[in-house]
CHARMM internal coordinates of N, CA and C (Angstrom, degrees):
IC EDIT
DIST 1 N 1 CA 1.4141
DIST 1 CA 1 C 1.5207
ANGL 1 N 1 CA 1 C 108.70
DIST 1 C 2 N 1.2844
ANGL 1 CA 1 C 2 N 117.02
DIHE 1 N 1 CA 1 C 2 N 132.81
DIST 2 N 2 CA 1.4543
ANGL 1 C 2 N 2 CA 117.96
DIHE 1 CA 1 C 2 N 2 CA 179.08
DIST 2 CA 2 C 1.5299
ANGL 2 N 2 CA 2 C 111.35
DIHE 1 C 2 N 2 CA 2 C -126.08
DIST 2 C 3 N 1.3156
ANGL 2 CA 2 C 3 N 117.98
DIHE 2 N 2 CA 2 C 3 N -41.57
DIST 3 N 3 CA 1.4691
ANGL 2 C 3 N 3 CA 117.83
DIHE 2 CA 2 C 3 N 3 CA -175.74
DIST 3 CA 3 C 1.4970
ANGL 3 N 3 CA 3 C 109.90
DIHE 2 C 3 N 3 CA 3 C -95.79
DIST 3 C 4 N 1.3200
ANGL 3 CA 3 C 4 N 114.79
DIHE 3 N 3 CA 3 C 4 N 156.44
DIST 4 N 4 CA 1.4638
ANGL 3 C 4 N 4 CA 120.97
DIHE 3 CA 3 C 4 N 4 CA 176.79
DIST 4 CA 4 C 1.5455
ANGL 4 N 4 CA 4 C 109.91
DIHE 3 C 4 N 4 CA 4 C -59.69
DIST 4 C 5 N 1.3021
ANGL 4 CA 4 C 5 N 116.60
DIHE 4 N 4 CA 4 C 5 N -39.60
DIST 5 N 5 CA 1.4613
ANGL 4 C 5 N 5 CA 120.42
DIHE 4 CA 4 C 5 N 5 CA -179.66
DIST 5 CA 5 C 1.5259
ANGL 5 N 5 CA 5 C 110.46
DIHE 4 C 5 N 5 CA 5 C -62.60
DIST 5 C 6 N 1.2931
ANGL 5 CA 5 C 6 N 118.93
DIHE 5 N 5 CA 5 C 6 N -42.58
DIST 6 N 6 CA 1.4640
ANGL 5 C 6 N 6 CA 122.48
DIHE 5 CA 5 C 6 N 6 CA 177.94
DIST 6 CA 6 C 1.5268
ANGL 6 N 6 CA 6 C 110.34
DIHE 5 C 6 N 6 CA 6 C -63.97
DIST 6 C 7 N 1.3090
ANGL 6 CA 6 C 7 N 116.36
DIHE 6 N 6 CA 6 C 7 N -43.14
DIST 7 N 7 CA 1.4551
ANGL 6 C 7 N 7 CA 120.36
DIHE 6 CA 6 C 7 N 7 CA 178.19
DIST 7 CA 7 C 1.5099
ANGL 7 N 7 CA 7 C 111.51
DIHE 6 C 7 N 7 CA 7 C -61.14
DIST 7 C 8 N 1.3305
ANGL 7 CA 7 C 8 N 116.73
DIHE 7 N 7 CA 7 C 8 N -45.37
DIST 8 N 8 CA 1.4393
ANGL 7 C 8 N 8 CA 120.97
DIHE 7 CA 7 C 8 N 8 CA 179.11
DIST 8 CA 8 C 1.5389
ANGL 8 N 8 CA 8 C 111.89
DIHE 7 C 8 N 8 CA 8 C -63.35
DIST 8 C 9 N 1.2723
ANGL 8 CA 8 C 9 N 116.55
DIHE 8 N 8 CA 8 C 9 N -42.20
DIST 9 N 9 CA 1.4969
ANGL 8 C 9 N 9 CA 120.23
DIHE 8 CA 8 C 9 N 9 CA 179.45
DIST 9 CA 9 C 1.5508
ANGL 9 N 9 CA 9 C 110.36
DIHE 8 C 9 N 9 CA 9 C -65.54
DIST 9 C 10 N 1.3120
ANGL 9 CA 9 C 10 N 116.40
DIHE 9 N 9 CA 9 C 10 N -39.58
DIST 10 N 10 CA 1.4780
ANGL 9 C 10 N 10 CA 119.39
DIHE 9 CA 9 C 10 N 10 CA 178.62
DIST 10 CA 10 C 1.5070
ANGL 10 N 10 CA 10 C 109.89
DIHE 9 C 10 N 10 CA 10 C -65.60
DIST 10 C 11 N 1.3045
ANGL 10 CA 10 C 11 N 117.96
DIHE 10 N 10 CA 10 C 11 N -48.22
DIST 11 N 11 CA 1.4737
ANGL 10 C 11 N 11 CA 121.48
DIHE 10 CA 10 C 11 N 11 CA -179.50
DIST 11 CA 11 C 1.5143
ANGL 11 N 11 CA 11 C 111.78
DIHE 10 C 11 N 11 CA 11 C -62.04
DIST 11 C 12 N 1.3059
ANGL 11 CA 11 C 12 N 117.29
DIHE 11 N 11 CA 11 C 12 N -40.28
DIST 12 N 12 CA 1.4471
ANGL 11 C 12 N 12 CA 120.66
DIHE 11 CA 11 C 12 N 12 CA 177.44
DIST 12 CA 12 C 1.5089
ANGL 12 N 12 CA 12 C 111.44
DIHE 11 C 12 N 12 CA 12 C -64.14
DIST 12 C 13 N 1.3287
ANGL 12 CA 12 C 13 N 116.89
DIHE 12 N 12 CA 12 C 13 N -40.86
DIST 13 N 13 CA 1.4638
ANGL 12 C 13 N 13 CA 121.72
DIHE 12 CA 12 C 13 N 13 CA 178.81
DIST 13 CA 13 C 1.5145
ANGL 13 N 13 CA 13 C 111.43
DIHE 12 C 13 N 13 CA 13 C -64.72
DIST 13 C 14 N 1.3437
ANGL 13 CA 13 C 14 N 118.08
DIHE 13 N 13 CA 13 C 14 N -43.75
DIST 14 N 14 CA 1.4466
ANGL 13 C 14 N 14 CA 121.25
DIHE 13 CA 13 C 14 N 14 CA -179.65
DIST 14 CA 14 C 1.5330
ANGL 14 N 14 CA 14 C 110.73
DIHE 13 C 14 N 14 CA 14 C -67.54
DIST 14 C 15 N 1.3302
ANGL 14 CA 14 C 15 N 115.74
DIHE 14 N 14 CA 14 C 15 N -40.88
DIST 15 N 15 CA 1.4736
ANGL 14 C 15 N 15 CA 120.37
DIHE 14 CA 14 C 15 N 15 CA 179.80
DIST 15 CA 15 C 1.5259
ANGL 15 N 15 CA 15 C 109.77
DIHE 14 C 15 N 15 CA 15 C -63.20
DIST 15 C 16 N 1.3123
ANGL 15 CA 15 C 16 N 118.24
DIHE 15 N 15 CA 15 C 16 N -40.73
DIST 16 N 16 CA 1.4515
ANGL 15 C 16 N 16 CA 121.99
DIHE 15 CA 15 C 16 N 16 CA 179.81
DIST 16 CA 16 C 1.5193
ANGL 16 N 16 CA 16 C 109.89
DIHE 15 C 16 N 16 CA 16 C -66.68
DIST 16 C 17 N 1.3376
ANGL 16 CA 16 C 17 N 116.18
DIHE 16 N 16 CA 16 C 17 N -43.09
DIST 17 N 17 CA 1.4548
ANGL 16 C 17 N 17 CA 119.69
DIHE 16 CA 16 C 17 N 17 CA 178.64
DIST 17 CA 17 C 1.5164
ANGL 17 N 17 CA 17 C 111.47
DIHE 16 C 17 N 17 CA 17 C -62.27
DIST 17 C 18 N 1.3006
ANGL 17 CA 17 C 18 N 116.51
DIHE 17 N 17 CA 17 C 18 N -38.45
DIST 18 N 18 CA 1.4833
ANGL 17 C 18 N 18 CA 121.00
DIHE 17 CA 17 C 18 N 18 CA 177.27
DIST 18 CA 18 C 1.5173
ANGL 18 N 18 CA 18 C 108.73
DIHE 17 C 18 N 18 CA 18 C -64.17
DIST 18 C 19 N 1.3235
ANGL 18 CA 18 C 19 N 117.88
DIHE 18 N 18 CA 18 C 19 N -45.54
DIST 19 N 19 CA 1.4648
ANGL 18 C 19 N 19 CA 121.94
DIHE 18 CA 18 C 19 N 19 CA -178.50
DIST 19 CA 19 C 1.5171
ANGL 19 N 19 CA 19 C 113.80
DIHE 18 C 19 N 19 CA 19 C -60.69
DIST 19 C 20 N 1.3116
ANGL 19 CA 19 C 20 N 117.80
DIHE 19 N 19 CA 19 C 20 N -35.35
DIST 20 N 20 CA 1.4612
ANGL 19 C 20 N 20 CA 121.07
DIHE 19 CA 19 C 20 N 20 CA -178.01
DIST 20 CA 20 C 1.5230
ANGL 20 N 20 CA 20 C 114.38
DIHE 19 C 20 N 20 CA 20 C -89.67
DIST 20 C 21 N 1.3821
ANGL 20 CA 20 C 21 N 114.40
DIHE 20 N 20 CA 20 C 21 N 0.02
DIST 21 N 21 CA 1.4373
ANGL 20 C 21 N 21 CA 117.83
DIHE 20 CA 20 C 21 N 21 CA 173.36
DIST 21 CA 21 C 1.5232
ANGL 21 N 21 CA 21 C 115.40
DIHE 20 C 21 N 21 CA 21 C 91.51
DIST 21 C 22 N 1.3081
ANGL 21 CA 21 C 22 N 117.05
DIHE 21 N 21 CA 21 C 22 N 18.28
DIST 22 N 22 CA 1.4487
ANGL 21 C 22 N 22 CA 119.06
DIHE 21 CA 21 C 22 N 22 CA 179.61
DIST 22 CA 22 C 1.5281
ANGL 22 N 22 CA 22 C 114.70
DIHE 21 C 22 N 22 CA 22 C -65.88
DIST 22 C 23 N 1.3083
ANGL 22 CA 22 C 23 N 115.81
DIHE 22 N 22 CA 22 C 23 N -14.87
DIST 23 N 23 CA 1.4649
ANGL 22 C 23 N 23 CA 118.91
DIHE 22 CA 22 C 23 N 23 CA -177.20
DIST 23 CA 23 C 1.5333
ANGL 23 N 23 CA 23 C 111.75
DIHE 22 C 23 N 23 CA 23 C -111.69
DIST 23 C 24 N 1.3308
ANGL 23 CA 23 C 24 N 116.08
DIHE 23 N 23 CA 23 C 24 N 21.74
DIST 24 N 24 CA 1.4606
ANGL 23 C 24 N 24 CA 120.85
DIHE 23 CA 23 C 24 N 24 CA -178.92
DIST 24 CA 24 C 1.5478
ANGL 24 N 24 CA 24 C 111.86
DIHE 23 C 24 N 24 CA 24 C -65.12
DIST 24 C 25 N 1.3131
ANGL 24 CA 24 C 25 N 118.28
DIHE 24 N 24 CA 24 C 25 N -13.67
DIST 25 N 25 CA 1.4529
ANGL 24 C 25 N 25 CA 121.50
DIHE 24 CA 24 C 25 N 25 CA 176.80
DIST 25 CA 25 C 1.5151
ANGL 25 N 25 CA 25 C 111.54
DIHE 24 C 25 N 25 CA 25 C -69.50
DIST 25 C 26 N 1.3437
ANGL 25 CA 25 C 26 N 117.85
DIHE 25 N 25 CA 25 C 26 N -16.15
DIST 26 N 26 CA 1.4721
ANGL 25 C 26 N 26 CA 120.50
DIHE 25 CA 25 C 26 N 26 CA 179.31
DIST 26 CA 26 C 1.5226
ANGL 26 N 26 CA 26 C 110.13
DIHE 25 C 26 N 26 CA 26 C -78.20
DIST 26 C 27 N 1.3133
ANGL 26 CA 26 C 27 N 114.86
DIHE 26 N 26 CA 26 C 27 N 152.99
DIST 27 N 27 CA 1.4425
ANGL 26 C 27 N 27 CA 120.67
DIHE 26 CA 26 C 27 N 27 CA 174.68
DIST 27 CA 27 C 1.5178
ANGL 27 N 27 CA 27 C 109.62
DIHE 26 C 27 N 27 CA 27 C -65.10
DIST 27 C 28 N 1.3203
ANGL 27 CA 27 C 28 N 119.52
DIHE 27 N 27 CA 27 C 28 N 152.32
DIST 28 N 28 CA 1.4891
ANGL 27 C 28 N 28 CA 121.66
DIHE 27 CA 27 C 28 N 28 CA -176.67
DIST 28 CA 28 C 1.5108
ANGL 28 N 28 CA 28 C 112.88
DIHE 27 C 28 N 28 CA 28 C -51.55
DIST 28 C 29 N 1.3129
ANGL 28 CA 28 C 29 N 118.57
DIHE 28 N 28 CA 28 C 29 N -43.21
DIST 29 N 29 CA 1.4616
ANGL 28 C 29 N 29 CA 120.89
DIHE 28 CA 28 C 29 N 29 CA 179.78
DIST 29 CA 29 C 1.5236
ANGL 29 N 29 CA 29 C 112.34
DIHE 28 C 29 N 29 CA 29 C -65.39
DIST 29 C 30 N 1.3158
ANGL 29 CA 29 C 30 N 116.05
DIHE 29 N 29 CA 29 C 30 N -39.06
DIST 30 N 30 CA 1.4580
ANGL 29 C 30 N 30 CA 120.32
DIHE 29 CA 29 C 30 N 30 CA 176.52
DIST 30 CA 30 C 1.4972
ANGL 30 N 30 CA 30 C 111.89
DIHE 29 C 30 N 30 CA 30 C -67.99
DIST 30 C 31 N 1.3318
ANGL 30 CA 30 C 31 N 116.88
DIHE 30 N 30 CA 30 C 31 N -35.59
DIST 31 N 31 CA 1.4580
ANGL 30 C 31 N 31 CA 121.22
DIHE 30 CA 30 C 31 N 31 CA 177.24
DIST 31 CA 31 C 1.5177
ANGL 31 N 31 CA 31 C 110.85
DIHE 30 C 31 N 31 CA 31 C -64.19
DIST 31 C 32 N 1.3454
ANGL 31 CA 31 C 32 N 116.86
DIHE 31 N 31 CA 31 C 32 N -42.45
DIST 32 N 32 CA 1.4584
ANGL 31 C 32 N 32 CA 119.67
DIHE 31 CA 31 C 32 N 32 CA 178.40
DIST 32 CA 32 C 1.5315
ANGL 32 N 32 CA 32 C 109.97
DIHE 31 C 32 N 32 CA 32 C -66.11
DIST 32 C 33 N 1.3187
ANGL 32 CA 32 C 33 N 117.29
DIHE 32 N 32 CA 32 C 33 N -37.70
DIST 33 N 33 CA 1.4524
ANGL 32 C 33 N 33 CA 120.95
DIHE 32 CA 32 C 33 N 33 CA 178.37
DIST 33 CA 33 C 1.5367
ANGL 33 N 33 CA 33 C 110.60
DIHE 32 C 33 N 33 CA 33 C -63.33
DIST 33 C 34 N 1.3436
ANGL 33 CA 33 C 34 N 115.23
DIHE 33 N 33 CA 33 C 34 N -42.22
DIST 34 N 34 CA 1.4809
ANGL 33 C 34 N 34 CA 119.71
DIHE 33 CA 33 C 34 N 34 CA 177.99
DIST 34 CA 34 C 1.5313
ANGL 34 N 34 CA 34 C 110.64
DIHE 33 C 34 N 34 CA 34 C -61.74
DIST 34 C 35 N 1.3373
ANGL 34 CA 34 C 35 N 115.34
DIHE 34 N 34 CA 34 C 35 N -43.40
DIST 35 N 35 CA 1.4651
ANGL 34 C 35 N 35 CA 120.86
DIHE 34 CA 34 C 35 N 35 CA 177.63
DIST 35 CA 35 C 1.5232
ANGL 35 N 35 CA 35 C 110.62
DIHE 34 C 35 N 35 CA 35 C -56.95
DIST 35 C 36 N 1.3153
ANGL 35 CA 35 C 36 N 116.54
DIHE 35 N 35 CA 35 C 36 N -45.64
DIST 36 N 36 CA 1.4518
ANGL 35 C 36 N 36 CA 121.84
DIHE 35 CA 35 C 36 N 36 CA 179.89
DIST 36 CA 36 C 1.5292
ANGL 36 N 36 CA 36 C 111.08
DIHE 35 C 36 N 36 CA 36 C -63.80
DIST 36 C 37 N 1.3232
ANGL 36 CA 36 C 37 N 116.07
DIHE 36 N 36 CA 36 C 37 N -40.31
DIST 37 N 37 CA 1.4787
ANGL 36 C 37 N 37 CA 120.73
DIHE 36 CA 36 C 37 N 37 CA 179.47
DIST 37 CA 37 C 1.5223
ANGL 37 N 37 CA 37 C 110.96
DIHE 36 C 37 N 37 CA 37 C -65.09
DIST 37 C 38 N 1.3224
ANGL 37 CA 37 C 38 N 117.05
DIHE 37 N 37 CA 37 C 38 N -39.97
DIST 38 N 38 CA 1.4521
ANGL 37 C 38 N 38 CA 120.34
DIHE 37 CA 37 C 38 N 38 CA 177.35
DIST 38 CA 38 C 1.5282
ANGL 38 N 38 CA 38 C 109.95
DIHE 37 C 38 N 38 CA 38 C -63.00
DIST 38 C 39 N 1.3219
ANGL 38 CA 38 C 39 N 117.17
DIHE 38 N 38 CA 38 C 39 N -44.21
DIST 39 N 39 CA 1.4470
ANGL 38 C 39 N 39 CA 121.13
DIHE 38 CA 38 C 39 N 39 CA 179.03
DIST 39 CA 39 C 1.5369
ANGL 39 N 39 CA 39 C 111.07
DIHE 38 C 39 N 39 CA 39 C -61.88
DIST 39 C 40 N 1.3276
ANGL 39 CA 39 C 40 N 115.79
DIHE 39 N 39 CA 39 C 40 N -43.28
DIST 40 N 40 CA 1.4671
ANGL 39 C 40 N 40 CA 119.63
DIHE 39 CA 39 C 40 N 40 CA 176.81
DIST 40 CA 40 C 1.5074
ANGL 40 N 40 CA 40 C 113.42
DIHE 39 C 40 N 40 CA 40 C -60.94
DIST 40 C 41 N 1.3089
ANGL 40 CA 40 C 41 N 115.15
DIHE 40 N 40 CA 40 C 41 N -38.63
DIST 41 N 41 CA 1.4872
ANGL 40 C 41 N 41 CA 120.83
DIHE 40 CA 40 C 41 N 41 CA 179.56
DIST 41 CA 41 C 1.5177
ANGL 41 N 41 CA 41 C 109.64
DIHE 40 C 41 N 41 CA 41 C -65.90
DIST 41 C 42 N 1.3380
ANGL 41 CA 41 C 42 N 118.52
DIHE 41 N 41 CA 41 C 42 N -43.55
DIST 42 N 42 CA 1.4491
ANGL 41 C 42 N 42 CA 120.13
DIHE 41 CA 41 C 42 N 42 CA 177.30
DIST 42 CA 42 C 1.5090
ANGL 42 N 42 CA 42 C 110.82
DIHE 41 C 42 N 42 CA 42 C -63.37
DIST 42 C 43 N 1.3182
ANGL 42 CA 42 C 43 N 116.92
DIHE 42 N 42 CA 42 C 43 N -38.85
DIST 43 N 43 CA 1.4629
ANGL 42 C 43 N 43 CA 119.92
DIHE 42 CA 42 C 43 N 43 CA 179.59
DIST 43 CA 43 C 1.5400
ANGL 43 N 43 CA 43 C 109.81
DIHE 42 C 43 N 43 CA 43 C -64.23
DIST 43 C 44 N 1.3346
ANGL 43 CA 43 C 44 N 117.28
DIHE 43 N 43 CA 43 C 44 N -41.99
DIST 44 N 44 CA 1.4669
ANGL 43 C 44 N 44 CA 120.93
DIHE 43 CA 43 C 44 N 44 CA 177.23
DIST 44 CA 44 C 1.5226
ANGL 44 N 44 CA 44 C 109.54
DIHE 43 C 44 N 44 CA 44 C -62.91
DIST 44 C 45 N 1.3159
ANGL 44 CA 44 C 45 N 116.90
DIHE 44 N 44 CA 44 C 45 N -40.62
DIST 45 N 45 CA 1.4851
ANGL 44 C 45 N 45 CA 121.41
DIHE 44 CA 44 C 45 N 45 CA 179.39
DIST 45 CA 45 C 1.5123
ANGL 45 N 45 CA 45 C 109.50
DIHE 44 C 45 N 45 CA 45 C -60.18
DIST 45 C 46 N 1.3422
ANGL 45 CA 45 C 46 N 117.00
DIHE 45 N 45 CA 45 C 46 N -46.98
DIST 46 N 46 CA 1.4636
ANGL 45 C 46 N 46 CA 121.06
DIHE 45 CA 45 C 46 N 46 CA -176.50
DIST 46 CA 46 C 1.5106
ANGL 46 N 46 CA 46 C 112.04
DIHE 45 C 46 N 46 CA 46 C -66.87
DIST 46 C 47 N 1.3309
ANGL 46 CA 46 C 47 N 116.73
DIHE 46 N 46 CA 46 C 47 N -28.64
DIST 47 N 47 CA 1.4610
ANGL 46 C 47 N 47 CA 121.00
DIHE 46 CA 46 C 47 N 47 CA -178.81
DIST 47 CA 47 C 1.5078
ANGL 47 N 47 CA 47 C 113.92
DIHE 46 C 47 N 47 CA 47 C -99.58
DIST 47 C 48 N 1.3491
ANGL 47 CA 47 C 48 N 117.62
DIHE 47 N 47 CA 47 C 48 N 14.98
DIST 48 N 48 CA 1.4279
ANGL 47 C 48 N 48 CA 124.14
DIHE 47 CA 47 C 48 N 48 CA -176.53
DIST 48 CA 48 C 1.5175
ANGL 48 N 48 CA 48 C 112.75
DIHE 47 C 48 N 48 CA 48 C 52.83
DIST 48 C 49 N 1.3418
ANGL 48 CA 48 C 49 N 114.50
DIHE 48 N 48 CA 48 C 49 N 39.94
DIST 49 N 49 CA 1.4644
ANGL 48 C 49 N 49 CA 120.88
DIHE 48 CA 48 C 49 N 49 CA 179.90
DIST 49 CA 49 C 1.5310
ANGL 49 N 49 CA 49 C 111.82
DIHE 48 C 49 N 49 CA 49 C -89.32
DIST 49 C 50 N 1.3041
ANGL 49 CA 49 C 50 N 114.51
DIHE 49 N 49 CA 49 C 50 N -164.91
DIST 50 N 50 CA 1.4666
ANGL 49 C 50 N 50 CA 121.50
DIHE 49 CA 49 C 50 N 50 CA -176.23
DIST 50 CA 50 C 1.5251
ANGL 50 N 50 CA 50 C 109.35
DIHE 49 C 50 N 50 CA 50 C -82.91
DIST 50 C 51 N 1.3075
ANGL 50 CA 50 C 51 N 116.12
DIHE 50 N 50 CA 50 C 51 N 84.14
DIST 51 N 51 CA 1.4691
ANGL 50 C 51 N 51 CA 120.64
DIHE 50 CA 50 C 51 N 51 CA -176.68
DIST 51 CA 51 C 1.5259
ANGL 51 N 51 CA 51 C 111.59
DIHE 50 C 51 N 51 CA 51 C -71.57
DIST 51 C 52 N 1.3150
ANGL 51 CA 51 C 52 N 116.17
DIHE 51 N 51 CA 51 C 52 N -34.23
DIST 52 N 52 CA 1.5064
ANGL 51 C 52 N 52 CA 119.54
DIHE 51 CA 51 C 52 N 52 CA -178.68
DIST 52 CA 52 C 1.5093
ANGL 52 N 52 CA 52 C 110.68
DIHE 51 C 52 N 52 CA 52 C -59.20
DIST 52 C 53 N 1.3093
ANGL 52 CA 52 C 53 N 117.28
DIHE 52 N 52 CA 52 C 53 N -41.94
DIST 53 N 53 CA 1.4753
ANGL 52 C 53 N 53 CA 120.08
DIHE 52 CA 52 C 53 N 53 CA 178.07
DIST 53 CA 53 C 1.5191
ANGL 53 N 53 CA 53 C 110.15
DIHE 52 C 53 N 53 CA 53 C -62.71
DIST 53 C 54 N 1.2997
ANGL 53 CA 53 C 54 N 118.03
DIHE 53 N 53 CA 53 C 54 N -40.83
DIST 54 N 54 CA 1.4680
ANGL 53 C 54 N 54 CA 121.72
DIHE 53 CA 53 C 54 N 54 CA 178.61
DIST 54 CA 54 C 1.5184
ANGL 54 N 54 CA 54 C 110.30
DIHE 53 C 54 N 54 CA 54 C -64.70
DIST 54 C 55 N 1.3314
ANGL 54 CA 54 C 55 N 116.67
DIHE 54 N 54 CA 54 C 55 N -40.89
DIST 55 N 55 CA 1.4636
ANGL 54 C 55 N 55 CA 119.94
DIHE 54 CA 54 C 55 N 55 CA 178.61
DIST 55 CA 55 C 1.5268
ANGL 55 N 55 CA 55 C 111.32
DIHE 54 C 55 N 55 CA 55 C -63.29
DIST 55 C 56 N 1.3341
ANGL 55 CA 55 C 56 N 116.61
DIHE 55 N 55 CA 55 C 56 N -39.24
DIST 56 N 56 CA 1.4434
ANGL 55 C 56 N 56 CA 119.88
DIHE 55 CA 55 C 56 N 56 CA 177.57
DIST 56 CA 56 C 1.5452
ANGL 56 N 56 CA 56 C 110.22
DIHE 55 C 56 N 56 CA 56 C -63.13
DIST 56 C 57 N 1.2952
ANGL 56 CA 56 C 57 N 118.12
DIHE 56 N 56 CA 56 C 57 N -37.27
DIST 57 N 57 CA 1.4497
ANGL 56 C 57 N 57 CA 121.72
DIHE 56 CA 56 C 57 N 57 CA 177.48
DIST 57 CA 57 C 1.5138
ANGL 57 N 57 CA 57 C 110.76
DIHE 56 C 57 N 57 CA 57 C -64.76
DIST 57 C 58 N 1.3335
ANGL 57 CA 57 C 58 N 117.00
DIHE 57 N 57 CA 57 C 58 N -39.40
DIST 58 N 58 CA 1.4442
ANGL 57 C 58 N 58 CA 121.85
DIHE 57 CA 57 C 58 N 58 CA 177.72
DIST 58 CA 58 C 1.5417
ANGL 58 N 58 CA 58 C 110.37
DIHE 57 C 58 N 58 CA 58 C -64.41
DIST 58 C 59 N 1.3304
ANGL 58 CA 58 C 59 N 115.29
DIHE 58 N 58 CA 58 C 59 N -46.14
DIST 59 N 59 CA 1.4573
ANGL 58 C 59 N 59 CA 121.08
DIHE 58 CA 58 C 59 N 59 CA 178.64
DIST 59 CA 59 C 1.5235
ANGL 59 N 59 CA 59 C 110.52
DIHE 58 C 59 N 59 CA 59 C -57.97
DIST 59 C 60 N 1.3231
ANGL 59 CA 59 C 60 N 117.31
DIHE 59 N 59 CA 59 C 60 N -43.44
DIST 60 N 60 CA 1.4529
ANGL 59 C 60 N 60 CA 120.79
DIHE 59 CA 59 C 60 N 60 CA -179.97
DIST 60 CA 60 C 1.5295
ANGL 60 N 60 CA 60 C 110.12
DIHE 59 C 60 N 60 CA 60 C -64.73
DIST 60 C 61 N 1.3135
ANGL 60 CA 60 C 61 N 118.57
DIHE 60 N 60 CA 60 C 61 N -42.13
DIST 61 N 61 CA 1.4349
ANGL 60 C 61 N 61 CA 121.35
DIHE 60 CA 60 C 61 N 61 CA -179.89
DIST 61 CA 61 C 1.5058
ANGL 61 N 61 CA 61 C 112.07
DIHE 60 C 61 N 61 CA 61 C -64.36
DIST 61 C 62 N 1.3163
ANGL 61 CA 61 C 62 N 117.91
DIHE 61 N 61 CA 61 C 62 N -29.20
DIST 62 N 62 CA 1.4292
ANGL 61 C 62 N 62 CA 121.81
DIHE 61 CA 61 C 62 N 62 CA 178.51
DIST 62 CA 62 C 1.5359
ANGL 62 N 62 CA 62 C 112.55
DIHE 61 C 62 N 62 CA 62 C -87.60
DIST 62 C 63 N 1.3299
ANGL 62 CA 62 C 63 N 116.34
DIHE 62 N 62 CA 62 C 63 N -2.42
DIST 63 N 63 CA 1.4503
ANGL 62 C 63 N 63 CA 120.15
DIHE 62 CA 62 C 63 N 63 CA 179.85
DIST 63 CA 63 C 1.5179
ANGL 63 N 63 CA 63 C 113.94
DIHE 62 C 63 N 63 CA 63 C 79.65
DIST 63 C 64 N 1.2912
ANGL 63 CA 63 C 64 N 117.19
DIHE 63 N 63 CA 63 C 64 N 19.78
DIST 64 N 64 CA 1.4585
ANGL 63 C 64 N 64 CA 120.83
DIHE 63 CA 63 C 64 N 64 CA -177.96
DIST 64 CA 64 C 1.5303
ANGL 64 N 64 CA 64 C 113.02
DIHE 63 C 64 N 64 CA 64 C -103.52
DIST 64 C 65 N 1.2659
ANGL 64 CA 64 C 65 N 115.01
DIHE 64 N 64 CA 64 C 65 N 20.19
DIST 65 N 65 CA 1.4648
ANGL 64 C 65 N 65 CA 121.33
DIHE 64 CA 64 C 65 N 65 CA -176.45
DIST 65 CA 65 C 1.5160
ANGL 65 N 65 CA 65 C 111.30
DIHE 64 C 65 N 65 CA 65 C -68.66
END
COOR INIT
IC SEED 1 N 1 CA 1 C
IC BUILD
């Protein structure tokens, strides 16, 4: 991810997928962790923080590393 627009689109996509249950294959604890990572990524986005690091954490939690 390089641009803010790409970051926003990615986070919106992941958040929507989470909301519709696309990650229900994860154990409950892992699902809660993913939810927290998504929230942290949005917070970083809003504060012009390091969103790419947060996205990598999300990818790792989903097993897409």
